[in-house]
C-alpha positions as CSV (number, residue, x, y, z in Angstrom):
1,X,-21.8,-19.7,92.8
2,X,-18.3,-17.9,92.2
3,X,-18.0,-14.6,93.7
4,X,-15.4,-11.8,93.8
5,X,-14.9,-9.5,96.6
6,X,-12.6,-6.3,96.1
7,X,-11.3,-5.6,100.1
8,X,-10.4,-7.6,102.6
9,X,-11.2,-5.8,105.3
10,X,-13.7,-6.7,108.1
11,X,-16.7,-6.0,105.8
12,X,-15.4,-8.0,103.0
13,X,-14.3,-11.0,105.0
14,X,-17.6,-10.9,107.0
15,X,-19.4,-11.2,103.7
16,X,-16.9,-13.8,102.3
17,X,-17.3,-16.0,105.4
18,X,-21.2,-16.2,105.2
19,X,-21.3,-17.0,101.7
20,X,-18.8,-19.8,102.1
21,X,-21.0,-21.3,104.8
22,X,-23.5,-21.2,102.2
23,X,-21.4,-23.2,99.9
24,X,-20.1,-20.3,97.5
25,X,-16.6,-20.2,96.0
26,X,-15.3,-16.8,97.1
27,X,-12.2,-15.2,96.2
28,X,-11.0,-11.8,97.8
29,X,-8.9,-9.2,96.3
30,X,-6.8,-6.6,98.1
31,X,-4.3,-4.2,97.4
32,X,-2.5,-4.5,100.9
33,X,0.6,-7.1,101.5
34,X,-1.7,-8.6,104.2
35,X,-4.8,-8.3,106.5
36,X,-5.3,-5.1,108.3
37,X,-6.7,-2.1,106.1
38,X,-7.9,0.5,109.0
39,X,-7.4,-2.4,111.5
40,X,-3.6,-2.4,110.7
41,X,-0.4,-3.2,112.9
42,X,2.5,-1.6,111.9
43,X,5.7,-3.4,112.9
44,X,8.8,-1.5,113.6
45,X,12.6,-2.9,114.0
46,X,14.6,-1.6,116.8
47,X,18.0,-2.7,118.4
48,X,15.5,-3.9,121.4
49,X,13.2,-5.8,119.3
50,X,10.0,-5.4,116.9
51,X,7.7,-3.0,118.3
52,X,4.1,-3.3,117.1
53,X,1.7,-0.3,116.9
54,X,-2.1,-0.4,116.2
55,X,-1.8,2.7,114.1
56,X,-5.6,2.5,112.8
57,X,-8.6,1.4,114.6
58,X,-7.8,1.1,118.5
59,X,-10.7,-0.8,119.8
60,X,-13.9,-2.3,118.9
61,X,-17.4,-3.0,120.9
62,X,-20.2,-5.1,120.5
63,X,-23.9,-4.5,120.5
64,X,-25.5,-6.6,118.0
65,X,-26.1,-10.2,119.0
66,X,-24.3,-11.6,115.9
67,X,-21.5,-9.8,116.2
68,X,-21.4,-10.8,119.9
69,X,-21.5,-14.3,118.9
70,X,-18.4,-13.7,116.2
71,X,-16.5,-12.0,119.2
72,X,-16.9,-15.1,121.7
73,X,-15.5,-17.0,118.7
74,X,-12.8,-14.8,118.4
75,X,-11.9,-14.9,122.0
76,X,-12.1,-18.8,122.3
77,X,-9.4,-18.6,119.3
78,X,-7.2,-15.9,121.3
79,X,-7.4,-13.3,119.0
80,X,-9.2,-10.4,121.1
81,X,-9.1,-9.4,124.8
82,X,-10.9,-6.7,126.8
83,X,-9.1,-3.5,127.3
84,X,-10.7,-1.4,130.1
85,X,-8.5,1.6,129.7
86,X,-10.7,2.6,126.7
87,X,-13.9,1.6,128.3
88,X,-15.9,-1.0,130.2
89,X,-17.0,-2.5,126.8
90,X,-13.9,-2.2,124.9
91,X,-11.9,-5.0,123.0
92,X,-8.5,-5.3,121.1
93,X,-7.3,-7.7,119.0
94,X,-4.1,-9.8,120.3
95,X,-1.3,-9.4,119.7
96,X,-2.4,-6.5,117.4
97,X,-5.6,-5.2,116.0
98,X,-4.6,-7.0,112.8
99,X,-4.9,-10.3,114.4
100,X,-8.8,-10.3,114.0
101,X,-8.6,-9.7,110.3
102,X,-5.7,-12.0,110.0
103,X,-7.7,-15.0,111.5
104,X,-10.7,-14.1,109.4
105,X,-8.5,-14.1,106.2
106,X,-6.9,-17.4,107.2
107,X,-10.3,-19.2,106.4
108,X,-10.8,-17.7,103.0
109,X,-8.8,-17.2,99.8
110,X,-7.5,-13.7,99.6
111,X,-5.1,-12.4,96.7
112,X,-3.0,-9.7,98.2
113,X,-0.9,-7.2,96.7
114,X,-3.7,-7.0,93.9
115,X,-5.2,-3.6,93.2
116,X,-8.6,-4.0,91.3
117,X,-9.0,-0.9,89.1
118,X,-12.0,-1.9,87.3
119,X,-14.7,-4.1,86.8
120,X,-16.0,-5.9,83.4
121,X,-19.5,-7.1,83.1
122,X,-19.5,-9.7,80.3
123,X,-22.3,-11.9,78.8
124,X,-21.2,-14.5,80.9
125,X,-20.2,-12.9,84.1
126,X,-17.8,-10.5,85.9
127,X,-14.2,-10.0,85.1
128,X,-11.6,-8.0,86.8
129,X,-9.0,-5.6,85.6
130,X,-6.2,-6.3,86.2
131,X,-6.8,-10.0,86.4
132,X,-6.9,-13.3,84.6
133,X,-9.7,-14.5,82.6
134,X,-11.5,-16.0,85.4
135,X,-15.1,-15.3,85.5
136,X,-17.5,-14.5,88.5
137,X,-21.2,-14.8,89.1
138,X,-21.2,-11.9,91.3
139,X,-18.9,-9.1,92.6
140,X,-19.1,-7.3,95.9
141,X,-16.7,-3.8,96.3
142,X,-15.9,-3.7,100.2
143,X,-13.8,-0.7,100.3
144,X,-13.8,2.9,101.5
145,X,-16.7,4.7,99.9
146,X,-14.4,7.2,98.1
147,X,-12.7,4.5,96.0
148,X,-15.9,2.3,95.6
149,X,-17.4,4.8,93.8
150,X,-15.2,4.8,90.8
151,X,-15.4,0.8,90.8
152,X,-19.4,1.1,91.1
153,X,-20.0,4.1,88.5
154,X,-20.0,2.1,85.2
155,X,-22.5,-0.4,86.4
156,X,-24.8,1.1,88.8
157,X,-25.1,5.1,89.1
158,X,-27.4,5.0,92.0
159,X,-25.0,2.9,94.2
160,X,-21.9,5.2,93.0
161,X,-24.0,8.3,94.2
162,X,-24.5,6.6,97.8
163,X,-20.6,6.1,97.9
164,X,-19.6,9.6,96.5
165,X,-22.0,11.4,98.9
166,X,-20.4,9.2,101.8
167,X,-17.2,11.5,102.8
168,X,-14.8,9.8,105.4
169,X,-12.7,12.0,107.7
170,X,-9.0,11.8,107.2
171,X,-6.3,11.3,110.4
172,X,-2.8,12.0,110.7
173,X,-1.3,9.3,113.0
174,X,2.0,9.5,114.6
175,X,3.9,6.3,116.3
176,X,6.4,6.6,119.1
177,X,8.6,4.5,120.9
178,X,10.6,5.4,124.3
179,X,13.1,3.6,126.3
180,X,11.5,4.6,129.6
181,X,7.8,5.0,130.4
182,X,6.4,8.5,130.0
183,X,5.0,10.5,133.1
184,X,1.5,10.4,131.8
185,X,-0.8,8.6,134.3
186,X,-3.4,7.6,131.8
187,X,-2.9,4.9,129.3
188,X,-5.4,6.7,126.7
189,X,-5.8,10.6,126.1
190,X,-9.0,12.0,124.2
191,X,-9.4,15.5,122.8
192,X,-6.1,17.1,124.4
193,X,-5.6,20.2,122.0
194,X,-4.7,18.9,118.2
195,X,-4.8,15.1,119.8
196,X,-8.1,13.4,119.0
197,X,-6.7,10.3,120.7
198,X,-3.6,8.9,122.2
199,X,-2.8,5.8,123.9
200,X,-0.2,3.7,125.5
201,X,-0.1,0.8,122.9
202,X,2.5,-1.0,125.1
203,X,-0.2,-1.1,127.8
204,X,-2.9,-3.0,125.5
205,X,-3.4,-6.7,126.5
206,X,-1.0,-9.2,124.7
207,X,1.9,-6.4,124.0
208,X,5.1,-6.6,125.0
209,X,8.3,-4.6,124.4
210,X,9.1,-0.9,125.3
211,X,6.9,2.1,126.0
212,X,5.3,2.8,122.6
213,X,2.5,5.4,121.8
214,X,0.1,6.1,119.1
215,X,-1.2,9.8,118.8
216,X,-3.8,10.5,116.1
217,X,-4.7,14.1,115.4
218,X,-8.2,15.4,115.4
219,X,-10.3,15.4,111.9
220,X,-10.4,18.9,111.9
221,X,-6.5,19.3,112.2
222,X,-5.6,16.3,109.9
223,X,-7.8,17.6,107.3
224,X,-6.4,21.2,107.4
225,X,-3.1,19.7,107.4
226,X,-3.4,16.9,105.2
227,X,-0.9,17.5,102.4
228,X,1.9,18.5,104.9
229,X,5.1,16.5,105.2
230,X,5.0,13.4,107.6
231,X,8.0,14.7,109.1
232,X,6.3,18.1,110.2
233,X,3.3,16.3,111.1
234,X,5.4,13.9,113.5
235,X,7.2,16.9,115.2
236,X,3.8,18.6,115.9
237,X,2.1,15.7,117.5
238,X,5.2,14.8,119.3
239,X,4.8,18.2,120.7
240,X,1.6,17.7,121.6
241,X,2.3,14.4,123.5
242,X,5.1,16.3,125.4
243,X,2.5,18.9,126.6
244,X,0.8,15.9,128.3
245,X,3.8,14.6,130.2
246,X,4.6,15.6,133.5
247,X,8.3,15.4,132.9
248,X,10.3,16.2,129.9
249,X,9.8,14.0,127.1
250,X,12.7,11.6,126.5
251,X,14.0,11.5,122.8
252,X,12.1,8.6,121.0
253,X,13.4,5.4,119.6
254,X,11.0,5.3,116.9
255,X,9.2,8.4,115.3
256,X,6.8,7.2,112.5
257,X,4.0,9.2,110.7
258,X,1.0,7.7,108.7
259,X,-1.6,9.9,106.8
260,X,-5.1,8.0,106.6
261,X,-7.1,9.7,103.9
262,X,-10.1,7.7,104.9
263,X,-10.1,7.2,108.5
264,X,-13.6,7.6,109.8
265,X,-16.5,6.9,107.7
266,X,-19.6,8.8,107.8
267,X,-22.8,7.3,109.1
268,X,-24.9,5.5,106.4
269,X,-28.5,4.3,106.4
270,X,-28.6,1.8,103.6
271,X,-26.7,-1.2,105.5
272,X,-25.2,-2.6,102.2
273,X,-26.3,-2.2,98.6
274,X,-27.1,-5.0,96.3
275,X,-28.5,-4.8,92.4
276,X,-29.7,-8.3,91.9
277,X,-30.0,-7.8,88.4
278,X,-26.2,-7.3,87.5
279,X,-25.3,-9.0,90.6
280,X,-23.1,-6.6,92.2
281,X,-23.3,-4.8,95.6
282,X,-21.1,-3.1,98.1
283,X,-20.5,-3.3,101.9
284,X,-18.9,-1.3,104.4
285,X,-19.3,0.7,107.7
286,X,-19.9,3.6,105.7
287,X,-23.2,2.4,105.1
288,X,-24.1,1.8,108.5
289,X,-21.9,3.7,111.1
290,X,-18.0,4.3,111.7
291,X,-17.3,1.1,114.0
292,X,-15.8,-2.2,113.2
293,X,-19.1,-3.9,114.4
294,X,-20.6,-1.8,111.5
295,X,-18.5,-2.9,108.8
296,X,-18.9,-6.6,109.9
297,X,-22.6,-6.5,109.9
298,X,-22.8,-4.6,106.6
299,X,-20.9,-7.6,105.1
300,X,-23.0,-10.3,106.6
301,X,-26.1,-8.5,105.7
302,X,-25.0,-8.0,102.1
303,X,-24.4,-11.9,102.2
304,X,-27.6,-12.5,103.3
305,X,-29.2,-10.3,100.6
306,X,-27.4,-12.1,98.0
307,X,-28.3,-15.7,99.3
308,X,-31.9,-14.4,99.3
309,X,-31.8,-13.4,95.6
310,X,-30.1,-16.2,94.5
């Protein structure tokens, strides 16, 4: 069986690895330049060296036994570590959140820089557009719900409606680096005015370099200012961070903004979606809950469903 998976995030990779275990040939396609997605790590060059910011998902937790087992394997591989500042059950990727998906992607066949815009069902299998003449027995859509709806609509209207009804919350994120530590006692700040979350990124395990902060606006503020210029947003988030500092905020040596249009998925109930007749499915955290573990579980459940219907 040959399977194409659109999206090489945690859901797509989880699905791919389970199918590979069963002997399937799996190819993933992702529009990004490398592993990350919402678990991305942004690297910025400075005169003092490279600074890495986790500007998407900040940490992960584990509850499900299967995910616990997977995490134990990642810990043995040295790609995750505990981060008590975010909670007693919080873990982070090391040396960045993208290390987790990078570790998984290295075990699969991923075609980066490939933005699939349409799926074509032929008499002999599935083809991707853009793409070559390769045919696949099944196709999986493992991207944010808003993007998944368009790919699914021509082939399964019910799946497309589930995706279209799942609306992600946006998030404006700012990244700052400073030559000296900030006079902020805690490494994590939550719900401080327009700040939904801020973290001293340089305090996470496995990080080095100068003082680095990631500041994420609340969903409501991000939605209200979604189309604002990045520079304006960064100014406001810098002012909000300064308000949490006991001393005057020093001039940052790095100021970068990033707009996540689809940051936090809404909770879903399906777990995964699968049309055995057409052999098309969907996976993602939007089908369970807005957690990294949920994305992994959704991909895994879809793989199990595909194997059961083979």
